[in-house]
DSSP file (Angstrom, degrees, kcal/mol; ACC not computed):
  #  RESIDUE AA STRUCTURE BP1 BP2  ACC     N-H-->O    O-->H-N    N-H-->O    O-->H-N    TCO  KAPPA ALPHA  PHI   PSI    X-CA   Y-CA   Z-CA
    1    1 A X     >        0   0    0      0, 0.0     4,-1.7     0, 0.0     5,-0.1   0.000 360.0 360.0 360.0 -38.8   16.6  -20.1  223.7
    2    2 A X  H  >  +     0   0    0      1,-0.2     4,-2.2     2,-0.2     5,-0.2   0.883 360.0  52.1 -60.6 -42.5   15.7  -16.4  223.2
    3    3 A X  H  > S+     0   0    0      1,-0.2     4,-2.3     2,-0.2    -1,-0.2   0.844 104.9  54.7 -67.1 -32.9   12.0  -17.2  223.2
    4    4 A X  H  > S+     0   0    0      2,-0.2     4,-2.5     1,-0.2    -1,-0.2   0.912 108.8  49.6 -67.6 -42.4   12.3  -19.1  226.5
    5    5 A X  H  X S+     0   0    0     -4,-1.7     4,-2.3     2,-0.2    -2,-0.2   0.901 110.3  49.2 -64.7 -40.3   13.8  -15.9  228.1
    6    6 A X  H  X S+     0   0    0     -4,-2.2     4,-2.6     2,-0.2     5,-0.2   0.937 110.5  51.8 -62.9 -45.3   11.1  -13.7  226.8
    7    7 A X  H  X S+     0   0    0     -4,-2.3     4,-2.6     1,-0.2    -2,-0.2   0.928 110.2  47.2 -55.3 -46.0    8.5  -16.1  228.1
    8    8 A X  H  X S+     0   0    0     -4,-2.5     4,-2.2     1,-0.2    -1,-0.2   0.895 112.1  50.6 -63.3 -40.6   10.1  -16.1  231.5
    9    9 A X  H  X S+     0   0    0     -4,-2.3     4,-2.6     2,-0.2    -1,-0.2   0.904 112.3  47.0 -64.8 -41.3   10.3  -12.3  231.5
   10   10 A X  H  X S+     0   0    0     -4,-2.6     4,-2.2     2,-0.2    -2,-0.2   0.906 111.7  50.2 -63.5 -42.7    6.6  -12.0  230.5
   11   11 A X  H  X S+     0   0    0     -4,-2.6     4,-2.0    -5,-0.2    -1,-0.2   0.892 112.0  47.4 -69.0 -38.9    5.6  -14.5  233.1
   12   12 A X  H  X S+     0   0    0     -4,-2.2     4,-1.9     2,-0.2    -1,-0.2   0.899 111.9  50.7 -65.9 -42.0    7.6  -12.6  235.9
   13   13 A X  H  X S+     0   0    0     -4,-2.6     4,-2.1     1,-0.2    -2,-0.2   0.871 109.6  52.0 -64.5 -36.0    6.0   -9.3  234.7
   14   14 A X  H  X S+     0   0    0     -4,-2.2     4,-2.7     1,-0.2    -2,-0.2   0.927 109.4  47.8 -63.8 -45.8    2.6  -10.9  234.9
   15   15 A X  H  X S+     0   0    0     -4,-2.0     4,-2.1     1,-0.2    -1,-0.2   0.861 111.8  50.6 -68.3 -35.4    3.2  -12.1  238.4
   16   16 A X  H  X S+     0   0    0     -4,-1.9     4,-2.1     2,-0.2    -1,-0.2   0.881 111.3  48.0 -69.4 -37.0    4.4   -8.6  239.4
   17   17 A X  H  X S+     0   0    0     -4,-2.1     4,-1.5     2,-0.2    -2,-0.2   0.896 111.5  50.5 -67.6 -43.2    1.4   -6.9  237.9
   18   18 A X  H  < S+     0   0    0     -4,-2.7     4,-0.4     2,-0.2    -2,-0.2   0.893 114.2  45.2 -57.5 -44.0   -1.0   -9.4  239.7
   19   19 A X  H >< S+     0   0    0     -4,-2.1     3,-1.4     1,-0.2     4,-0.4   0.909 111.3  50.0 -65.2 -46.3    0.7   -8.7  243.0
   20   20 A X  H >< S+     0   0    0     -4,-2.1     3,-0.7     1,-0.3    -1,-0.2   0.732  99.6  67.8 -71.6 -22.1    0.8   -5.0  242.6
   21   21 A X  T 3< S+     0   0    0     -4,-1.5    -1,-0.3     1,-0.2    -2,-0.2   0.713  98.2  53.4 -65.9 -21.2   -3.1   -5.0  241.7
   22   22 A X  T <  S+     0   0    0     -3,-1.4    -1,-0.2    -4,-0.4    -2,-0.2   0.545  83.8 111.9 -98.3 -11.7   -3.9   -6.1  245.4
   23   23 A X  S <  S-     0   0    0     -3,-0.7     2,-0.1    -4,-0.4     3,-0.1  -0.218  76.3-104.8 -61.9 152.6   -1.9   -3.2  247.0
   24   24 A X        -     0   0    0      1,-0.1    -1,-0.1     4,-0.0     2,-0.1  -0.395  41.8 -92.5 -77.7 161.6   -4.0   -0.7  248.9
   25   25 A X    >   -     0   0    0      1,-0.1     3,-1.5    -2,-0.1     2,-0.2  -0.426  46.8-102.3 -66.9 142.2   -4.5    2.8  247.3
   26   26 A X  T 3  S+     0   0    0      1,-0.3     3,-0.1    -2,-0.1    -1,-0.1  -0.455 107.6  18.7 -66.4 133.6   -2.0    5.5  248.3
   27   27 A X  T 3  S+     0   0    0      1,-0.3     2,-0.5    -2,-0.2    -1,-0.3   0.524  81.1 155.2  89.3   7.0   -3.4    7.9  250.8
   28   28 A X    X   -     0   0    0     -3,-1.5     3,-1.3     1,-0.2    -1,-0.3  -0.538  31.3-158.9 -71.3 115.4   -6.2    5.4  251.9
   29   29 A X  T 3  S+     0   0    0     -2,-0.5    -1,-0.2     1,-0.3     5,-0.1   0.778  87.5  60.0 -69.5 -25.0   -6.9    6.6  255.5
   30   30 A X  T 3  S+     0   0    0      3,-0.0    -1,-0.3    -3,-0.0     2,-0.1   0.443  79.0 114.5 -82.0  -0.3   -8.5    3.2  256.3
   31   31 A X  S X  S-     0   0    0     -3,-1.3     3,-1.1     1,-0.1     4,-0.1  -0.454  72.7-130.8 -69.3 138.9   -5.3    1.3  255.6
   32   32 A X  G >  S+     0   0    0      1,-0.2     3,-1.2     2,-0.2    -1,-0.1   0.714 103.2  71.9 -63.7 -19.7   -3.7   -0.3  258.6
   33   33 A X  G 3  S+     0   0    0      1,-0.3    -1,-0.2     3,-0.0    -4,-0.1   0.842  97.6  49.2 -65.0 -29.5   -0.4    1.3  257.7
   34   34 A X  G <  S+     0   0    0     -3,-1.1    -1,-0.3    -6,-0.2    -2,-0.2   0.400  85.1 120.6 -89.6   3.3   -1.8    4.7  258.8
   35   35 A X    <   -     0   0    0     -3,-1.2    12,-0.2    -4,-0.1     9,-0.1  -0.447  50.6-158.6 -70.6 140.2   -3.1    3.4  262.1
   36   36 A X  S    S+     0   0    0     -2,-0.1     8,-1.8     1,-0.1     2,-0.4   0.636  81.5  48.9 -88.2 -19.3   -1.7    5.1  265.3
   37   37 A X  B    S-A   43   0A   0      6,-0.2     6,-0.2    10,-0.0    -1,-0.1  -0.952  81.6-133.4-122.5 143.6   -2.7    2.1  267.4
   38   38 A X    >   -     0   0    0      4,-2.9     3,-1.5    -2,-0.4    -2,-0.1  -0.196  39.4 -91.4 -79.7 179.8   -2.0   -1.6  266.7
   39   39 A X  T 3  S+     0   0    0      1,-0.3    -1,-0.1     2,-0.1    -2,-0.0   0.807 128.0  55.0 -64.1 -30.9   -4.6   -4.3  267.0
   40   40 A X  T 3  S-     0   0    0      2,-0.1    -1,-0.3     1,-0.0     3,-0.1   0.436 121.0-106.7 -82.7   1.7   -3.5   -4.9  270.6
   41   41 A X  S <  S+     0   0    0     -3,-1.5     2,-0.2     1,-0.3    -2,-0.1   0.441  78.8 126.2  94.2  -2.1   -4.1   -1.3  271.5
   42   42 A X        -     0   0    0      1,-0.1    -4,-2.9    -5,-0.0    -1,-0.3  -0.550  69.8 -91.2 -91.6 158.6   -0.3   -0.3  271.7
   43   43 A X  B     -A   37   0A   0     -6,-0.2    -6,-0.2    -2,-0.2     2,-0.2  -0.438  42.2-115.6 -68.1 138.1    1.2    2.6  269.9
   44   44 A X     >  -     0   0    0     -8,-1.8     4,-1.8    -2,-0.1     3,-0.4  -0.524  20.3-125.8 -72.4 137.7    2.7    1.7  266.5
   45   45 A X  H  > S+     0   0    0      1,-0.2     4,-2.6     2,-0.2     5,-0.2   0.864 108.0  55.2 -58.0 -42.3    6.4    2.2  266.4
   46   46 A X  H  > S+     0   0    0      2,-0.2     4,-2.4     1,-0.2    -1,-0.2   0.901 107.5  50.2 -54.5 -43.6    6.3    4.4  263.3
   47   47 A X  H  > S+     0   0    0     -3,-0.4     4,-2.4     1,-0.2    -1,-0.2   0.926 110.6  49.1 -59.5 -45.0    3.9    6.8  265.1
   48   48 A X  H  X S+     0   0    0     -4,-1.8     4,-2.5     2,-0.2    -2,-0.2   0.890 111.6  49.5 -64.3 -42.1    6.2    6.9  268.1
   49   49 A X  H  X S+     0   0    0     -4,-2.6     4,-1.2     1,-0.2    -1,-0.2   0.933 112.2  47.6 -66.7 -41.4    9.3    7.6  265.9
   50   50 A X  H  < S+     0   0    0     -4,-2.4     4,-0.3     1,-0.2     3,-0.3   0.921 117.0  42.2 -68.0 -41.3    7.6   10.4  264.1
   51   51 A X  H  < S+     0   0    0     -4,-2.4     4,-0.2    -5,-0.2    -1,-0.2   0.808 128.2  26.1 -74.3 -30.6    6.2   12.0  267.2
   52   52 A X  H  X S+     0   0    0     -4,-2.5     4,-2.1    -5,-0.2     5,-0.2   0.267  84.3 105.0-120.3  17.8    9.3   11.7  269.4
   53   53 A X  H  X S+     0   0    0     -4,-1.2     4,-2.0    -3,-0.3     6,-0.4   0.976  90.3  39.2 -64.9 -55.2   12.3   11.6  267.1
   54   54 A X  H  > S+     0   0    0     -4,-0.3     4,-2.7     1,-0.2    -1,-0.2   0.908 116.3  52.0 -62.1 -42.2   13.5   15.2  267.8
   55   55 A X  H  4 S+     0   0    0     -4,-0.2    -1,-0.2     1,-0.2    -2,-0.2   0.864 112.6  43.2 -61.6 -37.6   12.7   15.0  271.4
   56   56 A X  H  < S+     0   0    0     -4,-2.1    -1,-0.2     1,-0.1    -2,-0.2   0.822 133.0  16.0 -83.6 -28.3   14.6   11.8  272.1
   57   57 A X  H  < S-     0   0    0     -4,-2.0    -2,-0.2    -5,-0.2    -3,-0.2   0.536  83.7-133.0-125.8  -5.8   17.8   12.7  270.0
   58   58 A X     <  +     0   0    0     -4,-2.7     2,-0.5    -5,-0.4    -4,-0.2   0.798  65.7 128.0  61.3  24.7   17.8   16.5  269.3
   59   59 A X        -     0   0    0     -6,-0.4    -1,-0.2     1,-0.1    -2,-0.2  -0.974  55.3-149.7-118.1 128.8   18.6   15.7  265.7
   60   60 A X  S    S+     0   0    0     -2,-0.5     2,-0.7    -3,-0.1    -6,-0.1   0.664  78.3  84.0 -74.2 -16.6   16.3   17.4  263.1
   61   61 A X     >  -     0   0    0      1,-0.2     4,-1.3    -8,-0.1     5,-0.1  -0.787  61.9-165.5 -88.3 114.1   16.8   14.5  260.5
   62   62 A X  H  > S+     0   0    0     -2,-0.7     4,-2.3     1,-0.2     5,-0.2   0.819  86.5  56.9 -70.2 -30.2   14.3   11.7  261.5
   63   63 A X  H  > S+     0   0    0      1,-0.2     4,-2.7     2,-0.2     5,-0.4   0.923 107.2  49.6 -70.3 -40.0   16.0    9.1  259.2
   64   64 A X  H  > S+     0   0    0      1,-0.2     4,-2.4     2,-0.2     5,-0.3   0.847 111.1  49.9 -66.2 -32.2   19.2    9.6  261.1
   65   65 A X  H  X>S+     0   0    0     -4,-1.3     4,-2.1     3,-0.2     5,-1.9   0.909 112.5  46.1 -67.9 -48.1   17.4    9.2  264.5
   66   66 A X  I  <>S+     0   0    0     -4,-2.3     5,-2.6     3,-0.2    -2,-0.2   0.947 122.3  35.1 -69.0 -47.3   15.7    6.0  263.5
   67   67 A X  I  <5S+     0   0    0     -4,-2.7     8,-0.3    -5,-0.2    -2,-0.2   0.919 126.8  36.1 -75.5 -42.5   19.0    4.4  262.0
   68   68 A X  I  <5S+     0   0    0     -4,-2.4    -3,-0.2    -5,-0.4    -2,-0.2   0.761 132.7  17.8 -92.6 -19.1   21.5    5.8  264.4
   69   69 A X  I ><5S+     0   0    0     -4,-2.1     3,-0.6    -5,-0.3    -3,-0.2   0.805 128.5  35.5-114.8 -48.5   19.6    5.8  267.7
   70   70 A X  I 3 <S+     0   0    0     -5,-1.9     3,-0.2     1,-0.2    -3,-0.2   0.930 133.7  24.8 -71.7 -45.9   16.5    3.6  267.6
   71   71 A X  T 3><S+     0   0    0     -5,-2.6     4,-2.5    -6,-0.3    -1,-0.2  -0.188  82.6 128.4-113.3  40.3   18.0    0.8  265.4
   72   72 A X  H <> S+     0   0    0     -3,-0.6     4,-2.9     1,-0.2    -1,-0.2   0.900  72.8  47.8 -66.0 -43.8   21.7    1.3  266.1
   73   73 A X  H  > S+     0   0    0     -3,-0.2     4,-1.8     1,-0.2    -1,-0.2   0.874 114.3  47.8 -67.3 -38.4   22.5   -2.2  267.0
   74   74 A X  H  > S+     0   0    0      2,-0.2     4,-2.0     1,-0.2    -2,-0.2   0.928 114.0  47.8 -65.3 -47.7   20.7   -3.6  263.9
   75   75 A X  H  X S+     0   0    0     -4,-2.5     4,-2.5    -8,-0.3    -2,-0.2   0.901 109.0  52.5 -65.7 -44.2   22.4   -1.0  261.7
   76   76 A X  H  X S+     0   0    0     -4,-2.9     4,-2.2    -5,-0.2    -1,-0.2   0.901 109.1  51.4 -62.6 -35.8   25.8   -1.7  263.1
   77   77 A X  H  X S+     0   0    0     -4,-1.8     4,-1.5     2,-0.2    -2,-0.2   0.881 109.4  49.5 -67.5 -36.0   25.3   -5.4  262.4
   78   78 A X  H  X S+     0   0    0     -4,-2.0     4,-2.3     2,-0.2    -2,-0.2   0.922 111.0  50.0 -58.8 -48.6   24.3   -4.6  258.8
   79   79 A X  H  X S+     0   0    0     -4,-2.5     4,-2.7     1,-0.2    -2,-0.2   0.884 108.4  53.1 -58.4 -43.2   27.5   -2.4  258.5
   80   80 A X  H  X S+     0   0    0     -4,-2.2     4,-2.3     1,-0.2    -1,-0.2   0.877 109.1  48.3 -60.7 -42.9   29.6   -5.2  259.8
   81   81 A X  H  X S+     0   0    0     -4,-1.5     4,-1.9     2,-0.2    -1,-0.2   0.883 112.8  48.2 -66.5 -41.7   28.3   -7.7  257.3
   82   82 A X  H  X S+     0   0    0     -4,-2.3     4,-2.4     2,-0.2    -2,-0.2   0.931 114.0  47.0 -65.1 -48.1   28.8   -5.1  254.3
   83   83 A X  H  X S+     0   0    0     -4,-2.7     4,-2.3     1,-0.2    -2,-0.2   0.898 111.9  49.6 -64.9 -39.6   32.4   -4.4  255.5
   84   84 A X  H  X S+     0   0    0     -4,-2.3     4,-2.1     2,-0.2    -1,-0.2   0.883 109.8  50.3 -67.4 -37.3   33.2   -8.0  255.9
   85   85 A X  H  X S+     0   0    0     -4,-1.9     4,-2.6     2,-0.2    -1,-0.2   0.887 112.3  48.6 -60.6 -47.5   31.9   -8.8  252.4
   86   86 A X  H  X S+     0   0    0     -4,-2.4     4,-2.4     2,-0.2    -2,-0.2   0.902 111.1  49.9 -65.1 -39.2   34.0   -6.0  250.9
   87   87 A X  H  X S+     0   0    0     -4,-2.3     4,-2.2     2,-0.2    -2,-0.2   0.876 110.5  49.5 -69.1 -37.9   37.2   -7.1  252.8
   88   88 A X  H  X S+     0   0    0     -4,-2.1     4,-2.6     2,-0.2     5,-0.2   0.933 109.8  52.5 -65.3 -43.6   36.7  -10.7  251.6
   89   89 A X  H  X S+     0   0    0     -4,-2.6     4,-2.3     1,-0.2     5,-0.2   0.928 110.9  46.3 -53.8 -47.9   36.2   -9.3  248.0
   90   90 A X  H  X S+     0   0    0     -4,-2.4     4,-2.4     1,-0.2    -1,-0.2   0.915 112.0  50.2 -63.5 -40.7   39.5   -7.4  248.2
   91   91 A X  H  X S+     0   0    0     -4,-2.2     4,-2.7     1,-0.2    -1,-0.2   0.909 113.3  46.2 -64.8 -40.6   41.4  -10.3  249.7
   92   92 A X  H  X S+     0   0    0     -4,-2.6     4,-1.5     1,-0.2    -1,-0.2   0.905 114.9  46.3 -68.5 -34.9   40.1  -12.7  246.9
   93   93 A X  H  X S+     0   0    0     -4,-2.3     4,-1.4    -5,-0.2    -1,-0.2   0.859 113.8  49.5 -76.9 -31.9   40.8  -10.2  244.2
   94   94 A X  H  X S+     0   0    0     -4,-2.4     4,-1.6    -5,-0.2     3,-0.4   0.936 110.2  51.1 -69.1 -46.3   44.4   -9.5  245.8
   95   95 A X  H  X S+     0   0    0     -4,-2.7     4,-1.1     1,-0.2    -1,-0.2   0.832 106.0  55.0 -64.8 -30.0   45.0  -13.3  245.9
   96   96 A X  H  X S+     0   0    0     -4,-1.5     4,-1.2     2,-0.2    -1,-0.2   0.834 104.4  54.8 -68.0 -35.4   44.1  -13.7  242.2
   97   97 A X  H  X S+     0   0    0     -4,-1.4     4,-1.4    -3,-0.4    -2,-0.2   0.869 103.9  54.4 -69.0 -35.6   46.6  -11.1  241.2
   98   98 A X  H  < S+     0   0    0     -4,-1.6    -1,-0.2     1,-0.2    -2,-0.2   0.853 105.5  52.8 -64.6 -31.2   49.4  -12.9  242.9
   99   99 A X  H  < S+     0   0    0     -4,-1.1    -1,-0.2     1,-0.2    -2,-0.2   0.843 105.6  55.7 -73.9 -31.7   48.7  -16.1  241.1
  100  100 A X  H  < S+     0   0    0     -4,-1.2     2,-0.5     2,-0.0    -1,-0.2   0.836  99.7  63.6 -70.8 -32.0   48.8  -14.3  237.7
  101  101 A X     <        0   0    0     -4,-1.4    -1,-0.0     1,-0.1     0, 0.0  -0.791 360.0 360.0 -96.5 132.8   52.3  -12.9  238.1
  102  102 A X              0   0    0     -2,-0.5    -1,-0.1     0, 0.0    -4,-0.1   0.503 360.0 360.0 -72.3 360.0   55.2  -15.3  238.4
């Protein structure tokens, strides 16, 4: 059984190395990730965020501007899911304690 686990880990490591070998080099200026215009000719969102973050929100922290202003509805939805999962976990653990004590 231990040999099977080691083989699975080696197989997974091989897949990860194979996938990472196709990634572009860091700092490659020709990479599409660094483009300021998309294929359709519109401004890429990341470029807009970097250039206009302070002007739009008057907050010096760009991460706060992106999460709090530009993606606020999405971030709020993620927080609701996390808080709901935490509340459910607390309720399940609390319910389990009541059963243990007579």
